[in-house]
C-alpha positions as CSV (number, residue, x, y, z in Angstrom):
1,M,-100.2,-4.4,105.4
2,Q,-100.8,-2.8,102.0
3,E,-103.0,-4.7,99.6
4,A,-100.8,-5.6,96.6
5,V,-98.1,-4.8,94.1
6,V,-99.1,-4.6,90.4
7,W,-96.5,-6.2,88.1
8,G,-97.9,-6.0,84.5
9,P,-101.0,-8.2,84.4
10,L,-100.1,-9.8,87.7
11,I,-101.4,-8.6,91.1
12,I,-99.3,-9.9,94.0
13,K,-100.5,-9.4,97.5
14,Y,-97.9,-8.1,99.9
15,N,-99.1,-10.5,102.5
16,W,-98.2,-13.5,100.3
17,I,-94.8,-12.0,99.6
18,A,-94.2,-11.7,103.3
19,I,-95.3,-15.2,103.9
20,I,-93.0,-16.6,101.2
21,F,-89.9,-14.8,102.4
22,S,-90.7,-15.7,106.0
23,V,-91.1,-19.4,105.2
24,L,-87.8,-19.3,103.3
25,T,-86.1,-17.7,106.3
26,A,-87.7,-20.3,108.6
27,Y,-86.3,-23.1,106.4
28,L,-82.8,-21.5,106.4
29,T,-83.0,-21.2,110.2
30,M,-83.9,-24.8,110.7
31,K,-81.1,-25.8,108.3
32,Y,-78.6,-23.7,110.3
33,W,-79.9,-25.2,113.5
34,L,-79.1,-28.7,112.3
35,K,-75.6,-27.7,111.3
36,G,-73.2,-30.3,112.6
37,K,-75.9,-33.0,112.6
38,S,-75.4,-34.2,109.0
39,D,-76.9,-37.5,109.7
40,L,-80.2,-35.9,110.9
41,S,-80.4,-32.8,108.8
42,K,-81.7,-34.2,105.6
43,P,-84.4,-36.6,107.0
44,I,-85.7,-34.0,109.5
45,L,-85.9,-31.2,107.0
46,N,-87.6,-33.4,104.5
47,D,-90.1,-34.6,107.0
48,I,-90.9,-31.1,108.3
49,T,-91.1,-29.7,104.7
50,N,-93.5,-32.4,103.6
51,V,-95.7,-32.2,106.7
52,F,-96.0,-28.4,106.3
53,L,-97.0,-28.6,102.7
54,W,-99.8,-30.8,103.8
55,A,-100.6,-28.5,106.7
56,F,-100.8,-25.5,104.3
57,L,-103.3,-27.4,102.1
58,I,-105.3,-28.4,105.2
59,W,-105.3,-24.8,106.4
60,K,-106.3,-23.4,103.0
61,F,-109.0,-26.0,102.2
62,S,-110.4,-26.6,105.7
63,V,-112.8,-23.8,104.8
64,I,-114.8,-26.5,103.1
65,I,-115.1,-28.3,106.5
66,F,-116.0,-25.2,108.5
67,N,-118.1,-23.4,105.9
68,P,-119.5,-26.1,103.6
69,V,-122.8,-24.3,102.8
70,T,-121.0,-21.1,101.8
71,V,-118.6,-23.1,99.6
72,L,-121.4,-25.0,97.9
73,N,-123.2,-21.8,97.2
74,N,-120.1,-20.0,95.9
75,P,-117.1,-22.3,95.0
76,Y,-114.9,-19.3,94.4
77,Y,-115.0,-18.8,98.1
78,I,-112.2,-21.4,98.4
79,L,-109.9,-19.1,96.4
80,Y,-110.2,-16.1,98.7
81,F,-110.6,-17.6,102.1
82,T,-108.9,-20.1,104.4
83,G,-109.9,-22.2,107.5
84,G,-108.8,-19.3,109.7
85,G,-107.9,-19.9,113.3
86,R,-109.7,-23.3,113.3
87,G,-107.8,-24.3,110.2
88,I,-104.5,-23.4,111.9
89,L,-105.4,-25.5,114.9
90,L,-106.4,-28.5,112.7
91,S,-103.1,-28.1,110.7
92,A,-101.1,-28.0,114.0
93,I,-102.7,-31.2,115.2
94,V,-101.8,-32.9,111.8
95,V,-98.2,-31.6,112.0
96,L,-97.7,-33.0,115.5
97,I,-99.2,-36.4,114.7
98,C,-97.3,-36.8,111.4
99,L,-94.0,-35.8,113.0
100,S,-94.6,-38.2,115.9
101,I,-95.1,-41.0,113.4
102,Q,-92.0,-40.0,111.4
103,S,-89.8,-39.7,114.5
104,S,-90.9,-43.2,115.5
105,K,-90.2,-44.6,112.0
106,R,-86.8,-43.0,111.8
107,R,-85.9,-43.7,115.4
108,I,-85.1,-40.1,116.0
109,T,-86.4,-38.6,119.3
110,F,-89.5,-36.4,118.7
111,W,-87.9,-33.6,120.8
112,V,-85.2,-33.1,118.1
113,Y,-88.1,-32.4,115.6
114,A,-89.7,-30.1,118.2
115,E,-86.5,-28.2,118.8
116,V,-85.9,-27.6,115.0
117,L,-89.6,-26.8,114.4
118,A,-89.6,-24.3,117.3
119,A,-86.6,-22.5,115.8
120,G,-88.2,-22.3,112.4
121,L,-91.6,-21.0,113.8
122,L,-89.9,-18.3,115.9
123,S,-87.9,-17.2,112.9
124,Y,-91.1,-17.1,110.8
125,I,-92.9,-15.0,113.4
126,M,-90.0,-12.6,113.7
127,F,-89.6,-12.0,109.9
128,Y,-93.3,-11.9,109.1
129,S,-93.8,-9.3,111.8
130,M,-90.9,-7.3,110.4
131,F,-92.5,-7.3,107.0
132,K,-95.8,-6.1,108.5
133,L,-93.9,-3.2,110.2
134,I,-92.2,-2.3,106.9
135,F,-95.4,-2.3,104.8
136,N,-97.8,-1.0,107.4
137,N,-98.2,2.6,108.3
138,P,-95.9,3.0,111.4
139,T,-98.5,5.2,113.1
140,T,-101.2,2.4,113.2
141,S,-102.1,0.8,116.5
142,S,-100.8,-2.6,115.3
143,F,-97.2,-1.3,115.5
144,L,-96.8,-2.3,119.1
145,Y,-98.3,-5.7,118.6
146,D,-95.9,-6.5,115.7
147,L,-93.0,-5.1,117.6
148,S,-93.8,-7.2,120.6
149,Q,-93.9,-10.3,118.4
150,I,-90.5,-9.5,117.1
151,V,-89.0,-9.0,120.5
152,L,-90.6,-12.2,121.9
153,A,-89.3,-14.2,118.9
154,I,-85.7,-12.8,119.2
155,V,-85.6,-13.3,123.0
156,L,-86.7,-16.9,122.7
157,L,-84.4,-17.7,119.8
158,V,-81.4,-16.2,121.7
159,W,-82.4,-18.2,124.8
160,M,-82.7,-21.4,122.7
161,Y,-79.3,-20.8,121.1
162,C,-77.6,-20.2,124.4
163,R,-79.0,-23.6,125.6
164,K,-78.6,-25.4,122.3
165,E,-76.6,-28.2,123.6
166,G,-79.0,-30.5,125.3
167,F,-82.1,-28.5,124.3
168,D,-83.7,-31.6,122.6
169,N,-85.5,-32.8,125.7
170,P,-89.1,-32.5,127.0
171,Q,-88.1,-30.2,130.0
172,E,-86.6,-27.5,127.7
173,I,-89.4,-27.7,125.1
174,N,-91.9,-27.4,127.9
175,Q,-90.3,-24.3,129.2
176,L,-90.1,-22.8,125.7
177,I,-93.8,-23.4,125.2
178,L,-94.6,-21.9,128.6
179,W,-92.7,-18.7,128.0
180,F,-94.0,-18.4,124.4
181,S,-97.6,-18.7,125.7
182,I,-97.0,-16.1,128.4
183,G,-95.4,-13.8,125.8
184,Q,-98.4,-14.2,123.5
185,I,-100.9,-13.4,126.3
186,L,-99.1,-10.2,127.0
187,S,-98.6,-9.4,123.3
188,Y,-102.3,-9.7,122.6
189,F,-102.9,-6.7,124.8
190,F,-101.2,-4.6,122.2
191,K,-103.6,-5.6,119.4
192,S,-105.7,-2.8,118.0
193,F,-108.8,-4.8,118.5
194,F,-109.8,-8.0,120.2
195,V,-113.0,-9.4,121.6
196,V,-113.0,-9.9,125.4
197,V,-114.4,-13.3,126.3
198,F,-113.6,-13.8,130.0
199,L,-111.6,-12.0,132.7
200,G,-110.6,-9.3,130.3
201,L,-109.0,-11.9,128.0
202,S,-109.7,-12.8,124.4
203,S,-110.4,-16.4,123.3
204,E,-106.8,-16.6,121.9
205,Q,-105.4,-15.4,125.3
206,L,-107.5,-18.0,127.1
207,V,-106.1,-20.7,124.9
208,Y,-102.5,-19.6,125.6
209,L,-103.4,-19.3,129.3
210,A,-104.6,-22.9,129.3
211,V,-101.4,-24.0,127.5
212,A,-99.3,-22.1,130.0
213,L,-101.1,-23.8,133.0
214,C,-100.6,-27.2,131.4
215,C,-96.9,-26.5,131.0
216,L,-96.6,-25.4,134.6
217,T,-98.3,-28.6,135.7
218,I,-96.0,-30.7,133.6
219,H,-93.0,-28.7,134.9
220,N,-94.0,-29.3,138.5
221,F,-94.6,-33.0,137.8
222,I,-91.2,-33.4,136.2
223,K,-89.5,-31.7,139.2
224,K,-91.2,-34.0,141.6
225,E,-90.2,-37.1,139.6
226,L,-86.5,-35.9,139.5
227,K,-86.4,-35.5,143.3
């Protein structure tokens, strides 16, 4: 993605513009997804919005936890860097814990939160990847990766919409995570560069593989319980 747009004295990175518009789109998608559930819409959207504001701050400032020496030597490091992949993982854990607590307090099943959150995240991935395609040179090797992310998000969103009635249950969410993880494993092969760790897979692919195997185990367990 190009570096930035200069607007008078302001320098605005295209990456941040893409993130802002993608977040807005994700919010509108979640709001649309809750259409017809007026009693749940406001509390769920408020909870998810509040939690993600905290998650963003954790992701941004977790660089202090992961690189304390660098931050102490150069405090300005915080302004230009984030917690990276580890920061995202920490933020995701915080989001899941907080939403679990809120669902218990409001007596709303956690799977409704998970369903709405999944729709928002897929929408974010789709639009953020579209922005990257627009602002990147179309001949770059990242084109196929971004395109695969868009296709994966669209397919899963359509699948969710077709099964919207009754989607808020653990079996459906488990299947969604399974197919998302498989899609990410395949999509990573289109990346211009990744470091092979084991069996020709990167560390990210190995994480998604572990998640997919867990989902398969849960799926088989649920099937046995229902018999």
